[in-house]
C-alpha positions in Angstrom: -17.0 18.1 34.5 -13.6 16.5 33.4 -15.1 13.0 33.7 -18.1 14.2 31.6 -15.8 15.3 28.7 -13.7 12.2 29.1 -16.7 9.9 28.8 -18.0 12.0 25.9 -14.8 11.5 24.0 -14.7 7.8 24.8 -18.3 7.4 23.7 -17.4 9.1 20.4 -14.5 6.7 19.8 -16.7 3.7 20.6 -19.5 5.0 18.3 -17.0 5.5 15.4 -15.6 2.0 15.9 -19.0 0.3 16.1 -20.1 2.3 13.0 -17.2 1.0 11.0 -17.7 -2.6 12.2 -21.5 -2.7 12.0 -22.0 -2.6 8.3 -20.5 -1.9 4.8 -20.3 1.8 4.4 -22.3 3.2 1.5 -20.3 5.7 -0.5 -22.4 8.1 -2.5 -21.1 9.5 -5.8 -22.2 11.0 -9.1 -20.3 9.0 -11.7 -20.5 11.6 -14.4 -17.5 13.7 -13.5 -14.4 12.4 -15.1 -11.6 12.0 -14.1 -12.9 12.1 -10.5 -15.7 9.6 -10.9 -17.0 8.0 -14.1 -18.2 4.7 -15.5 -15.5 2.9 -17.5 -15.8 0.7 -20.6 -16.4 -2.3 -18.4 -19.4 -0.5 -16.7 -17.4 -0.1 -13.5 -17.5 3.1 -11.5 -14.0 4.3 -11.2 -12.0 7.6 -11.0 -9.6 9.5 -8.7 -12.1 9.8 -5.9 -13.0 6.1 -6.0 -9.4 5.0 -6.0 -8.7 7.4 -3.1 -11.6 6.1 -1.1 -10.3 2.5 -1.7 -6.9 3.5 -0.4 -8.4 5.2 2.6 -10.5 2.2 3.4 -7.4 0.0 3.6 -5.8 2.6 6.0 -8.8 3.1 8.2 -10.2 -0.4 8.0 -13.7 -0.6 6.5 -15.7 -2.2 3.7 -17.7 -0.1 1.3 -20.0 -0.1 -1.7 -20.5 2.7 -4.2 -23.9 4.2 -4.7 -24.4 6.2 -7.9 -26.9 9.0 -7.8 -27.5 12.6 -9.0 -25.1 15.1 -7.5 -28.0 17.3 -6.1 -29.3 14.3 -4.2 -26.1 13.4 -2.4 -26.5 15.6 0.7 -30.2 14.7 1.2 -29.2 11.0 0.9 -26.5 11.5 3.5 -28.8 13.3 5.9 -31.5 10.6 5.5 -29.0 7.7 6.1 -29.2 6.3 2.6 -25.5 6.8 2.3 -22.7 7.1 4.9 -20.1 9.1 2.9 -20.0 11.4 -0.1 -17.1 10.9 -2.4 -17.9 13.1 -5.4 -15.4 15.9 -5.8 -17.7 18.0 -3.6 -16.4 21.4 -2.8 -16.3 22.3 0.9 -18.3 25.5 1.2 -19.6 27.4 4.2 -23.2 26.8 3.2 -22.6 23.0 2.9 -20.8 22.9 6.2 -24.1 23.8 7.9 -25.3 20.3 6.9 -22.2 18.1 6.7 -18.8 17.6 8.2 -16.0 17.7 5.6 -12.6 16.0 5.7 -9.5 18.0 4.9 -9.4 19.0 1.2 -7.7 16.4 -0.9 -7.8 18.5 -4.2 -7.8 22.2 -4.9 -9.2 23.4 -8.2 -10.8 26.4 -9.9 -13.8 27.3 -12.0 -13.3 27.2 -15.8 -15.5 29.1 -18.3 -15.8 27.3 -21.6 -17.2 28.6 -24.9 -17.3 27.6 -28.6 -14.1 28.7 -30.4 -16.4 30.0 -33.2 -18.3 32.3 -30.9 -16.3 35.6 -31.4 -18.7 37.6 -29.3 -17.1 36.2 -26.1 -13.5 37.0 -25.4 -13.5 37.7 -21.6 -15.8 37.2 -18.7 -17.0 40.8 -19.2 -18.6 39.7 -22.4 -20.8 37.1 -20.7 -23.5 39.5 -19.3 -26.9 38.3 -20.4 -25.5 35.1 -21.9 -27.0 31.6 -21.4 -24.9 29.6 -18.9 -24.9 25.8 -18.4 -23.9 24.2 -15.1 -24.4 20.9 -13.4 -27.3 20.9 -10.9 -26.3 21.3 -7.3 -22.7 22.3 -7.9 -20.7 25.3 -6.7 -20.6 26.5 -10.3 -24.3 27.4 -10.0 -23.3 30.1 -7.5 -20.7 31.5 -10.0 -23.5 32.1 -12.5 -25.7 33.8 -9.9 -23.0 36.5 -9.6 -23.0 37.4 -13.3 -25.3 40.2 -14.3 -28.4 39.2 -16.3 -27.0 35.7 -16.8 -29.5 33.0 -17.8 -28.8 29.9 -15.8 -29.6 26.4 -17.2 -29.0 23.5 -15.0 -28.6 19.9 -16.0 -28.0 16.6 -14.1 -24.6 15.8 -15.7 -21.7 17.7 -17.2 -21.9 15.9 -20.5 -25.4 17.4 -21.0 -24.2 21.0 -20.6 -21.2 20.4 -22.8 -23.3 18.9 -25.6 -25.8 21.8 -25.3 -22.9 24.2 -25.7 -21.6 22.4 -28.8 -25.1 22.6 -30.3 -25.3 26.4 -29.6 -28.1 26.0 -27.1 -25.8 27.6 -24.5 -23.2 30.3 -24.7 -21.0 29.4 -21.8 -20.5 26.3 -19.6 -18.7 26.5 -16.2 -17.1 23.4 -14.9 -14.4 22.4 -12.4 -11.1 23.1 -14.2 -9.8 19.6 -14.0 -13.0 18.3 -15.6 -13.1 21.1 -18.1 -9.6 20.3 -19.3 -10.8 16.8 -20.2 -13.8 18.0 -22.2 -11.7 20.6 -24.1 -9.0 18.0 -25.0 -11.7 15.8 -26.5 -13.6 18.6 -28.3 -11.4 20.8 -30.5 -14.3 23.2 -31.1 -14.3 24.3 -27.5 -11.9 26.4 -25.4 -11.5 27.7 -21.9 -11.5 31.5 -21.9 -11.6 32.3 -18.2 -10.4 30.7 -14.9 -11.2 31.9 -11.4 -11.2 30.6 -7.8 -14.3 28.6 -6.9 -14.6 30.1 -3.4 -14.4 26.8 -1.6 -11.9 25.1 0.6 -11.4 22.4 -2.0 -12.8 19.0 -2.9 -13.4 17.0 0.3 -15.2 13.9 1.5 -18.4 14.5 3.5 -20.1 12.8 6.4 -23.3 13.6 8.3 -22.8 16.6 10.6 -21.6 16.0 14.2 -22.2 12.2 14.0 -18.8 10.8 13.0 -16.1 13.2 14.1 -13.7 10.4 15.0 -14.1 9.0 11.5 -13.4 12.4 9.9 -10.1 12.5 11.9 -9.2 9.0 10.7 -9.9 10.1 7.1 -7.7 13.1 7.6 -4.9 11.0 9.0 -5.2 8.5 6.1 -5.1 11.3 3.5 -1.9 12.6 5.1 -0.3 9.1 5.2 -1.2 8.5 1.5 0.5 11.7 0.5 3.6 10.7 2.5 3.9 7.2 1.1 3.4 8.3 -2.5 0.0 6.7 -3.2 -1.6 10.1 -3.6 0.9 11.3 -6.2 0.5 8.1 -8.1 -3.3 8.6 -8.3 -2.7 12.2 -9.5 -0.5 10.9 -12.3 -2.9 8.1 -13.2 -5.8 10.5 -13.8 -3.7 13.4 -15.3 -4.4 15.7 -12.3 -0.9 16.8 -11.6 
C-alpha cells in the first residue's frame, strides 16, 4: 500500500512536469475587469492578474498565452481543455470548487453596491427591495442579488455594460467587486457606493481543472508566497491602486 501511494505521488509530479513542458499554457481571462484585467491603449491585455501570472510563470517555469473570453465561459473552457488556467479575479466559492481546483487566494475583496447620486429613493440596502439590479454574467455578484427580496436581476457580459445602464437609469443598482467599483466611481462623479458587504468567497484565486494538476496548484501557491516575500506582490498592488 505504501508503494502504491509513493508511486501515485511520483506519477503526479511527473504529470505536472510534463504538462508544463509539453506546451504553452493557455490562460483564460475576461479582459473587461479593470484593474485586474483589461485592454490598454495599445490593445494589449494587461492588469494585476496578468502581471501576477507573468511573475508566477517566471518562478514556476512555464510559457503562456492569454485567451480572452466571456467570464461565464471560463469554467466550461477549462473543463473542455480549451484553456489550462483561469486568471480572471475569480472568487473561490464552494460551488465552483466542485468543478475546479483553486490556488490560495491572492486578493480579498467585497461586494460594492452602486447607485446614481441623484436617486434619493435609495439610501441603504433595505431600500433596494424590488429594484432593478445589474451584474456581470457568471459572477458571484449574481448570487448577492438572488438573496434580495423581489429584486429584478439583469445580467450583462461586461461590467461597463451594467455601469452604463445604471447611468442611463435603466437600472437602479449595480453590484461589483469593490476594487472594480472604486475605479468606476472615481471616473463617474454621478455614481456612488452606498453599501459594502462580504462576498461570501475565499477570495480571488487562479483556477485549474479539478484533480488534474494538484502539483501545479502547489507550485502556484509557493510562487505567490515567494512573490509576497520578495516585494513583487506589493509593487503590483501599488501599480494598480489596490493597496
